[in-house]
N, C-alpha and C positions, 0 to 999 in steps of 0.2 A: 502494499500499500504505499501511495508516495502523496503527501502532504505539500501544499505551499502555504506560507503564514505570513502574509503583508505586516510590516510597522512603520512608525516615522509619521505617519497622518497627524491633523489637527486645528488648531484654530491659530490663525497669520496675518496679517494687516498686507492688507495691497505693495507691492514693490518685496515684499520676503520671502525666504527660500526656506524647501525642505525638501528632506531626503526620506524617500521611501525604500524601505528594502523589500525583498521577498526570499524567503529562506524557504529551500527545497529540501525534505528529510523523508526516509522512508529507504526503501528497496532502489536504487538508484545507478544505473550502469552508465548514463549516461543522460545530457539536458543539450537538446537542440535549440529550437528559438523559442525565446522568452520575450512578453511583450507585458507593456500597461496598457490597459482597457480602463475607460472614465465612463459614470453614468449621473448625469445631475440630473434631479429630479422632473420628472414628466418628461423625459428625452431620453430615447435611446443610446444603450451602449456604445461606444466611439473607440476606436484607436488611436494611442494617443503616438505611443513608441514601439518601436522592436529591434530587436537585436538575435543576431543568426549565432550558430555556434564560431563562424568565422567571425565574427565580430564587427561584420556588417551593418549599420543601424540605418531606419528613416524614421521618420516622426511627422505626424499631423501639421499641417501649414500653421494653424491657430498654435503649434507649442516652439516651432522651429525658432531656433537663434536663445530660446530661455530655459528648455530640458534637457536633459542629457541623460540618455540610459547607459549603464554598462552594467557591467558582471565580475564574478570571482567564480572561476571554474572550481577552485581549489575548496572553497565551502558553500559551493554549491547555491549561488547568491548573486539577485539580478541586484540591480537599484536605477532610481529613477531620481536623477538631481533637477529638483525643480525651482529656477529663479525668478528674478521678477516678476513674481506673483500676481495674477489680476481677478477680481472678485468671479468674475466667468470660468474661473478654472474651479472653481467649488465643484465638489462631485464625490461619490462612493469610487476610489479608485481600486482595480481588480489586476491583481499578479495573472498572465497565464503563460505557462511552459507546457514545451513538449518532450517529456521524459521517459525514457527507456528504461523500463525492468525486466520482464521477461519477453515484452513487447513495447512499441512505441504509441505511448498515449497521450493524451490531452488533458490539461490541468488547471483548475483557478482555483484562484486563493477565495479567501472567505471578504476580503474588502478593505479598505482602510479610509475614513474620514476626512476630509480634507475642506476647512473651509477659510475663506479668504475673505475678510472684511474691506468695507473702503476707506 
């Protein structure tokens, strides 16, 4: 069984920064692509950033230049550094990862709330 646990969310003023972490645990033979999604109230879940096993990254236009996705394969952990936060970044942020135990499967974390005040 594989679990993803996010941490690092909270309340921050506009212009501030937060760093989210996503720690994978369990029977892990390898981790492929890791992604961060977010879902604001009344809106669909949207992709924020993605990082491949080869460290290629891509970002939603709304966060380019402000957010940075990274990973530490030695710790089975992914990160999302969020700078210059805006009130419109307020959402629940979810980690997603493709993980190999016996086979490859996609897993989701439980989500962490990020609230940016004006």
